[in-house]
LUMTI-954772 format. One record per residue (C-alpha): residue number from 0; x, y, z. Coordinates in Angstrom, 1 decimal. Example, Ala and Ser with C-alpha at 12.3 -4.5 7.8 and 13.67 -1.06 7.14 Angstrom:
residues 2
    i       x       y       z
    0    12.3    -4.5     7.8
    1    13.7    -1.1     7.1
***
This chain:
residues 456
    i       x       y       z
    0     4.8    35.8    34.3
    1     4.2    32.1    33.6
    2     5.6    29.4    31.3
    3     2.5    28.9    29.3
    4     4.0    30.4    26.2
    5     7.4    28.7    26.2
    6     6.6    26.2    23.4
    7     5.3    28.9    21.1
    8     8.3    31.2    21.9
    9    10.9    28.5    21.2
   10     9.1    27.6    18.0
   11     9.3    31.2    16.9
   12    13.0    31.3    17.6
   13    13.4    28.0    15.7
   14    11.6    29.3    12.7
   15    13.6    32.5    12.6
   16    16.9    30.7    13.0
   17    16.1    28.3    10.1
   18    14.9    31.2     7.9
   19    18.2    33.1     8.5
   20    20.4    30.1     7.8
   21    18.4    29.2     4.7
   22    19.2    32.6     3.1
   23    22.7    33.2     4.4
   24    24.4    32.0     1.2
   25    22.7    34.7    -1.0
   26    22.6    37.6     1.4
   27    25.2    40.4     1.3
   28    28.0    39.3     3.6
   29    28.6    42.7     5.2
   30    25.7    44.5     7.1
   31    23.5    46.9     5.1
   32    22.6    49.0     8.1
   33    24.6    51.1    10.6
   34    24.4    50.9    14.4
   35    22.3    54.1    14.4
   36    19.9    52.5    11.9
   37    19.4    49.5    14.2
   38    19.1    51.7    17.3
   39    16.3    53.5    15.6
   40    14.5    50.2    14.8
   41    14.8    48.7    18.3
   42    15.1    51.8    20.5
   43    12.7    54.2    22.1
   44    11.2    54.2    25.6
   45    10.4    50.9    27.3
   46     6.7    50.3    27.0
   47     4.6    50.2    30.2
   48     3.0    46.9    29.3
   49     4.8    43.7    28.3
   50     4.3    41.7    25.1
   51     3.6    38.1    24.2
   52     7.0    36.3    24.3
   53     6.6    34.7    20.9
   54     5.6    38.1    19.4
   55     8.8    39.6    20.9
   56    10.9    37.0    19.1
   57     8.9    37.6    15.9
   58     9.6    41.3    16.3
   59    13.3    40.8    16.6
   60    13.5    38.5    13.6
   61    11.3    40.8    11.5
   62    13.6    43.8    11.9
   63    17.1    42.4    12.5
   64    18.1    41.4     9.0
   65    19.8    44.6     7.7
   66    22.2    44.7    10.6
   67    23.2    41.0    10.5
   68    26.5    39.7     9.0
   69    26.6    36.5     7.0
   70    29.3    35.0     9.3
   71    27.7    31.5     9.1
   72    28.1    31.5     5.3
   73    31.1    30.5     3.2
   74    32.4    33.9     2.2
   75    33.1    35.7     5.4
   76    36.8    36.1     5.5
   77    37.1    39.3     7.4
   78    38.3    38.0    10.8
   79    39.3    34.7    12.2
   80    35.7    33.6    12.8
   81    34.4    30.2    12.1
   82    30.8    29.3    11.2
   83    29.0    27.1    13.7
   84    28.8    23.4    13.1
   85    25.3    21.9    13.4
   86    26.0    19.9    16.5
   87    27.6    22.8    18.2
   88    24.7    25.1    17.4
   89    22.1    22.6    18.7
   90    24.2    21.9    21.8
   91    24.3    25.7    22.5
   92    20.5    25.8    22.4
   93    20.5    23.0    25.0
   94    22.9    24.8    27.2
   95    20.6    27.8    27.3
   96    17.5    25.6    27.9
   97    19.2    23.6    30.7
   98    20.3    26.9    32.4
   99    23.0    25.2    34.5
  100    25.5    27.2    36.6
  101    28.6    25.4    35.5
  102    31.2    26.7    37.9
  103    30.9    23.7    40.2
  104    30.8    20.0    39.5
  105    28.6    19.5    42.6
  106    26.0    21.9    41.2
  107    26.2    20.9    37.5
  108    27.8    17.5    37.2
  109    26.5    16.8    33.7
  110    27.8    20.0    32.1
  111    31.0    20.0    34.0
  112    31.6    16.4    32.9
  113    31.0    17.3    29.3
  114    33.4    20.2    29.6
  115    36.1    18.1    31.3
  116    35.9    15.5    28.6
  117    36.1    18.2    25.9
  118    39.2    19.5    27.6
  119    40.8    16.0    27.7
  120    40.0    15.5    24.0
  121    41.7    18.8    23.2
  122    44.8    18.0    25.2
  123    45.0    14.8    23.3
  124    44.5    16.5    19.9
  125    47.1    19.1    20.7
  126    49.7    16.7    22.1
  127    49.7    18.6    25.5
  128    50.1    17.0    28.9
  129    47.0    15.1    29.9
  130    47.3    16.3    33.5
  131    47.0    20.0    32.4
  132    44.0    22.1    33.6
  133    41.6    23.4    30.9
  134    39.5    26.4    31.9
  135    36.6    27.4    29.6
  136    36.4    31.2    29.3
  137    34.7    33.7    26.9
  138    37.3    33.7    24.2
  139    41.0    34.1    23.2
  140    41.3    37.4    25.1
  141    40.3    35.9    28.4
  142    42.2    32.8    27.7
  143    45.4    34.8    27.4
  144    44.5    36.9    30.5
  145    43.8    33.7    32.6
  146    47.0    32.0    31.5
  147    49.1    35.1    32.1
  148    47.5    35.8    35.5
  149    48.4    32.2    36.5
  150    51.9    32.8    35.0
  151    52.5    35.9    37.0
  152    51.4    34.3    40.3
  153    53.6    31.3    39.6
  154    56.8    33.1    38.7
  155    56.4    35.5    41.6
  156    55.9    32.5    44.0
  157    59.1    31.0    42.7
  158    60.9    34.3    43.5
  159    59.5    34.1    47.0
  160    56.7    36.6    46.6
  161    53.1    35.6    47.4
  162    50.8    37.9    45.3
  163    47.7    36.7    47.1
  164    49.0    37.9    50.4
  165    51.3    40.8    49.5
  166    49.9    42.2    46.3
  167    52.1    43.6    43.5
  168    53.1    47.0    44.8
  169    56.5    46.1    46.2
  170    56.9    42.8    44.2
  171    60.1    42.0    42.4
  172    60.3    43.4    38.9
  173    58.6    41.1    36.3
  174    59.9    40.9    32.8
  175    57.2    40.4    30.2
  176    58.8    39.3    26.9
  177    56.7    39.4    23.7
  178    57.3    39.2    20.0
  179    57.1    42.3    17.8
  180    54.1    40.8    15.9
  181    52.1    39.5    18.8
  182    48.3    39.8    18.9
  183    46.9    42.9    20.6
  184    45.1    40.7    23.1
  185    48.5    39.9    24.7
  186    49.1    43.6    25.4
  187    45.6    44.0    26.6
  188    45.9    41.1    29.0
  189    49.2    42.6    30.3
  190    47.4    45.9    30.9
  191    44.7    44.1    32.9
  192    47.6    42.8    35.0
  193    49.0    46.2    35.6
  194    51.9    45.8    33.0
  195    52.2    48.8    30.8
  196    53.5    49.0    27.3
  197    56.8    50.6    28.4
  198    57.4    47.6    30.6
  199    57.3    45.1    27.7
  200    60.4    43.6    26.4
  201    59.8    43.4    22.6
  202    61.7    40.8    20.6
  203    62.3    41.3    16.9
  204    60.4    39.2    14.3
  205    61.3    37.9    10.9
  206    59.6    38.9     7.7
  207    56.6    36.6     8.4
  208    56.2    37.7    12.0
  209    58.0    34.8    13.8
  210    60.0    35.7    16.8
  211    63.8    35.6    16.2
  212    65.7    33.2    18.4
  213    68.9    35.3    18.4
  214    66.9    38.4    19.5
  215    65.2    36.4    22.3
  216    68.5    35.1    23.6
  217    69.9    38.6    23.7
  218    66.8    40.0    25.4
  219    66.9    37.3    28.1
  220    70.6    37.7    28.8
  221    70.3    41.3    29.7
  222    68.6    40.9    33.1
  223    67.6    38.3    35.7
  224    64.5    37.8    37.8
  225    60.9    36.6    37.2
  226    60.2    36.4    33.5
  227    57.3    35.4    31.3
  228    57.9    34.8    27.5
  229    54.9    34.9    25.2
  230    55.1    32.9    22.0
  231    52.6    32.6    19.2
  232    50.9    29.8    17.2
  233    49.4    31.5    14.2
  234    50.3    35.2    13.5
  235    46.9    36.8    12.8
  236    48.0    38.4     9.5
  237    50.4    35.8     8.0
  238    49.4    32.7     9.9
  239    53.1    32.1    10.8
  240    54.1    30.0    13.8
  241    57.0    30.7    16.1
  242    59.7    28.1    16.1
  243    58.9    26.5    19.5
  244    61.7    23.9    19.2
  245    64.3    26.7    19.2
  246    62.6    29.4    21.3
  247    61.3    27.4    24.3
  248    64.7    25.9    25.3
  249    66.2    29.5    25.2
  250    63.4    30.7    27.5
  251    63.7    27.7    29.8
  252    67.4    28.2    30.3
  253    66.5    31.5    31.9
  254    63.8    30.0    34.1
  255    61.0    31.7    32.2
  256    57.4    30.7    32.1
  257    56.5    30.2    28.5
  258    53.0    31.0    27.3
  259    51.7    30.2    23.8
  260    49.0    32.4    22.3
  261    47.3    29.9    19.9
  262    43.9    31.4    19.5
  263    43.4    29.8    16.1
  264    46.8    28.1    15.5
  265    46.8    25.6    18.4
  266    44.4    23.5    16.3
  267    47.0    22.8    13.7
  268    48.3    20.1    16.0
  269    45.2    18.1    15.3
  270    46.1    17.6    11.6
  271    48.9    15.2    10.8
  272    49.8    17.3     7.7
  273    50.0    20.6     9.7
  274    51.3    19.3    13.1
  275    54.9    20.2    12.3
  276    53.9    23.9    12.7
  277    53.3    23.3    16.4
  278    56.3    21.0    17.1
  279    57.8    21.7    20.5
  280    54.9    23.7    21.9
  281    54.1    20.9    24.3
  282    57.1    22.1    26.4
  283    55.5    25.4    27.2
  284    53.7    26.1    30.6
  285    50.4    27.5    29.3
  286    48.4    27.7    26.1
  287    45.4    29.9    25.0
  288    43.0    29.0    22.2
  289    39.5    29.8    21.1
  290    37.1    27.1    19.8
  291    34.8    29.6    18.0
  292    37.6    30.2    15.5
  293    39.0    27.0    14.1
  294    36.7    24.4    15.7
  295    33.6    26.3    14.5
  296    31.5    26.5    17.6
  297    29.5    29.5    18.8
  298    31.1    32.4    20.5
  299    31.9    32.3    24.2
  300    34.2    29.3    24.1
  301    37.9    30.1    24.8
  302    40.2    27.7    26.6
  303    43.0    28.6    29.1
  304    45.3    25.6    29.4
  305    47.9    25.4    32.2
  306    50.5    22.6    32.6
  307    50.2    22.3    36.4
  308    46.7    22.7    37.8
  309    48.2    23.7    41.1
  310    49.3    26.9    39.5
  311    45.8    27.6    38.3
  312    44.3    26.9    41.7
  313    46.8    29.1    43.5
  314    45.9    32.0    41.3
  315    42.1    31.6    41.1
  316    40.6    29.5    43.9
  317    38.1    31.6    45.7
  318    36.8    31.8    49.2
  319    33.2    31.7    50.5
  320    31.9    29.5    53.3
  321    28.7    28.8    51.3
  322    30.5    27.4    48.3
  323    31.0    23.6    47.8
  324    34.5    22.4    46.8
  325    35.1    19.1    45.2
  326    38.7    18.9    43.9
  327    39.4    20.6    40.6
  328    36.3    22.6    39.6
  329    35.9    25.1    36.8
  330    35.8    28.0    39.2
  331    39.2    26.9    40.5
  332    41.0    27.6    37.2
  333    39.3    30.7    35.7
  334    38.3    34.2    37.0
  335    34.6    33.3    37.0
  336    32.2    31.7    39.5
  337    28.7    31.7    37.9
  338    28.7    31.0    34.2
  339    27.0    29.1    31.4
  340    28.2    25.7    30.2
  341    30.2    27.2    27.4
  342    32.3    24.0    26.8
  343    29.3    21.8    25.9
  344    29.2    23.0    22.2
  345    32.9    22.1    21.9
  346    32.2    18.6    23.1
  347    29.4    18.3    20.6
  348    31.5    19.6    17.8
  349    34.4    17.2    18.5
  350    32.0    14.3    19.0
  351    30.2    15.0    15.7
  352    33.5    15.3    13.7
  353    35.7    12.7    15.4
  354    39.5    12.8    15.2
  355    39.6    12.3    11.5
  356    36.9    14.9    10.9
  357    38.7    17.5    12.9
  358    41.9    16.8    10.9
  359    39.9    17.0     7.6
  360    38.5    20.4     8.7
  361    42.0    21.7     9.3
  362    43.3    20.4     6.1
  363    40.3    21.9     4.2
  364    40.8    25.3     5.7
  365    44.5    25.2     4.7
  366    43.6    24.0     1.2
  367    41.1    26.8     0.8
  368    43.8    29.4     1.9
  369    46.2    28.0    -0.7
  370    43.5    28.1    -3.4
  371    42.5    31.6    -2.5
  372    46.2    32.8    -2.6
  373    46.8    31.2    -6.0
  374    43.6    32.7    -7.5
  375    44.3    36.1    -6.1
  376    47.9    36.0    -7.4
  377    46.5    35.5   -10.9
  378    44.8    38.9   -10.9
  379    46.8    41.6   -12.5
  380    48.1    44.1    -9.9
  381    47.3    41.9    -6.9
  382    50.3    40.7    -4.8
  383    50.0    38.0    -2.1
  384    52.2    39.2     0.8
  385    52.6    36.2     3.0
  386    53.8    32.6     2.9
  387    50.5    30.6     3.2
  388    51.5    28.0     5.8
  389    48.1    27.8     7.5
  390    44.8    29.6     7.1
  391    45.7    33.3     6.5
  392    46.1    35.1     3.2
  393    47.2    38.7     3.0
  394    47.3    40.7    -0.2
  395    47.6    44.2    -1.6
  396    47.5    46.1    -4.8
  397    49.7    48.9    -6.2
  398    49.5    51.6    -3.6
  399    48.2    52.0     0.0
  400    45.3    54.2    -1.2
  401    44.3    51.7    -3.9
  402    44.5    48.8    -1.5
  403    42.2    50.6     1.0
  404    39.8    51.6    -1.7
  405    39.6    48.0    -2.9
  406    38.9    46.8     0.6
  407    36.0    49.3     0.9
  408    34.7    48.3    -2.5
  409    34.7    44.6    -1.5
  410    32.6    45.3     1.6
  411    30.2    47.5    -0.3
  412    29.8    44.9    -3.1
  413    28.7    42.4    -0.5
  414    29.9    39.2    -2.3
  415    32.4    38.5     0.4
  416    34.1    40.1     3.4
  417    37.8    40.8     3.8
  418    39.2    43.4     6.2
  419    42.0    45.9     6.1
  420    45.3    45.5     7.9
  421    48.8    47.1     7.9
  422    51.9    45.0     7.4
  423    55.4    46.4     7.6
  424    54.1    49.9     7.3
  425    51.9    49.3     4.2
  426    48.2    48.8     3.7
  427    47.0    45.2     3.1
  428    43.8    43.2     3.0
  429    43.5    40.1     5.1
  430    41.5    37.0     4.2
  431    41.0    34.4     7.0
  432    39.9    30.9     6.1
  433    38.0    29.8     9.1
  434    34.6    28.4     8.0
  435    33.7    24.8     7.6
  436    31.1    25.7     4.9
  437    33.5    27.5     2.5
  438    33.5    25.8    -0.9
  439    35.5    26.1    -4.1
  440    32.6    28.0    -5.5
  441    32.7    30.5    -2.6
  442    36.4    31.1    -3.4
  443    35.7    31.5    -7.1
  444    32.8    34.0    -6.5
  445    35.0    36.0    -4.1
  446    38.0    36.1    -6.5
  447    35.8    37.1    -9.5
  448    34.3    39.9    -7.4
  449    37.8    41.1    -6.5
  450    38.9    40.8   -10.1
  451    36.0    42.9   -11.2
  452    36.4    45.5    -8.5
  453    40.2    45.8    -8.9
  454    39.8    46.4   -12.7
  455    37.2    49.1   -12.1
***
């Protein structure tokens, strides 16, 4: 092994990346191959002899196409997934080339500085306390887990129980309060923490999925003891936001830790025209978000934000006499030690957009959602289900069977990608406006395809 081929290998990757991006607008949005198809292409026994590195990259690029999804294009609406901004993509390449272990500021001062500044910029954009800790994790799931791990440690400590020393076996009962329309990652994070579904206190939601204040007050009045309340900024089907100005004071009166799952919705605070959706969320104790969604950076860039860094340190600081500590380091506030510098693309994205560009991105996503909803509503037999307050549009046709059939037809057609959902016991299709490259023409092409398919 030597480095003699590194230039040719990186050139091969560069060419393949540019070729893919140059064709993404016209390729079918959904994959044309199955997992088994792609296993057949890339599988088989490992060869005894190695291959030229550049040839390996060429081999991947030559055969990958049928199993790739046009997520970087303007008509992928299937999940809350943004395209990647140019500066963020290029920064991600640099992160891999630099190969820095970014758990420690002593080991990787450049990348940790970039991440710390990115975190400070986010706190400013979100209107959150500037002293909060920002831990960069893999995505929204781990952001929720990290915040809720910190929350559990903190509320138990307030009750006189040290989890680090005594574990959880005989700990005081913990109430975990969630909304009826929470995202599944909250339940999954609870499960990671040893909290089962039967232990959840589920609070009723309104027609758009917002937690009801009267139901929360009733739920909290029934018992006492350590309690965590999970609220939501952006319901994944409707885009609705919990009323933080009403709900957080109710929770705080009962001494609760309040966590806000804002995987894509926290970013609404960065737009003056959308900021009212997040009013009052600054009074929570922790917040989770994911930059690969609304900020349009590559995957592997979630943020776990905690009001008091001391709570994060108490939950996560590790031991090890060989480690070097220097105040508040990335490994002090997340579950990881070694990791890549996943926050650098977020710095690059925000630096390339600026405050006004970030606000314009949010406004454009919302405007696209409104335009999509209006156009879908003009199709005979199509009903838009939700109030379009943010970036989500949910629609259905006459029956559950017809709605599901339409969803399958849309994916098979390949013009755009929307995915199925269920809302209030009925089938629906969900359209998420998350990409910076989506244009009015993309919306028009998508709607015309849906009009054609629904008529057939």
